[in-house]
N, C-alpha and C positions, 0 to 999 in steps of 0.2 A: 870685758866687751870692750873693745873698741870705738874712740868718737867720730860718727862722722863727718866730715868737713861737710854736709849738702848746701852754705848758702856757698863757702866760701870764706868761712869767716878770717880762719887761719893762714889759708895762704896770699889774704888783703888788708888785713890790716901790719905786717911788720912789723920790725925785731919787738916796737917796744910795746909793754899794756900798759896803761896808767894803773897807779899802784897805791889810788884807793877807789875802787869804785872795782868792782865784780866785769870778770869780759861778756860778753854778745856772746849770746847760745842759738841752737836753732829755735828754740822753743820763744823769742825775740823778735825772729825774720817771720813766724809762722804767726804769731800774733795779731801783728801790721800786716801780712797778708791775708787773715783771718778780717780784721778790722777794712780793708778794701773790698773785699767780696762782700761783707756783709753788707755798706751804705754809696749811695749815688755820688760822685762826683767826686773821690776821694783827689788828692792833690797828696804828691813826699816833702818834706822840707827838711833836708840832710843841715843837723848841725852838727863841727867842727866837733872834736876830740881838744876834752881839754887838762890842765895838772888831775884835775879828779873827775870825769866822768870818760870814757870812752864816746865814739863819734857816736851818733844818735841821728834817730829821725824822728820827723813828727810824721800823721798817718793827718791828714784835714779832712773832713768828707763838705760838703755840698753845703750843709748847714753848720756848719762848721764847727760839728761835734769834734775832738782830737784825742788823741793817744799818740804815747812818746817811746822809744824799741832806743835799745843797742843796736848796733849793727852793725861794729867794729873794723867798718872801713864804707866810705863812700861806694867804693866798686860794690860792695855787697847789698845796698840798696837802689843800684845804679840795675846792676840785673834784676831785682825783682822788678821796679819800676816798669823796665823792657816787656820780662815777660808780662805783666798786667795791662799795657800796652796805657801806662800810669804815668802820668808826668812829673816831672820831680825838677827840684830847684834847691841852690841852693842860697838856706836859711841869711845869708852874711851877706847875699848879694841884693835877694829879693823883700829880706824882713821876711815877719807873718803877714797872712790875711786879716784884714777886716772884719774879716765872717769871724775869726776865733773868736778874736776881744768880743766881738758877741755876744760869741755861745759862753762866754766864761763866765760876761755880766750875767745874762740869762739862767745859769745853771750856775749860783755862788752857791751852793749850800750843796751840790752834784760834786762839788772839786773840793771837800774837806776829809770825802772819804777816799783813803788810798785803793781803793776796789778798785773805783768807779774808771774809766778812760777818762783822758785829762787829766786828773785828778796829779798822780805826778809821775818819778821816774820807774818802775823797778829791775 
């Protein structure tokens, strides 16, 4: 069975793929979409690719709850944001919103479990 590139991950990620991390998948993108659809006031923050990690996006709700997923390329999350009519920012320019830090402080115990949103990159 052939993998369908529904979100353009393969097309937009370029020739180089980080060596230490796994690649973004459709499941990663679908998790961001599900998060955005189930919460109010979601904004996306794109994090650049590093030597160890693929390009990621952080979805932050109005109450500060957040989740991070691999996206493969800023163009992929850009398309998702346009389709959902949600704002998207480059975290290197804007930084993270204060509500995200406040949520982390209020929910410190939730961040310990890697299965909860905002705990870690999956």
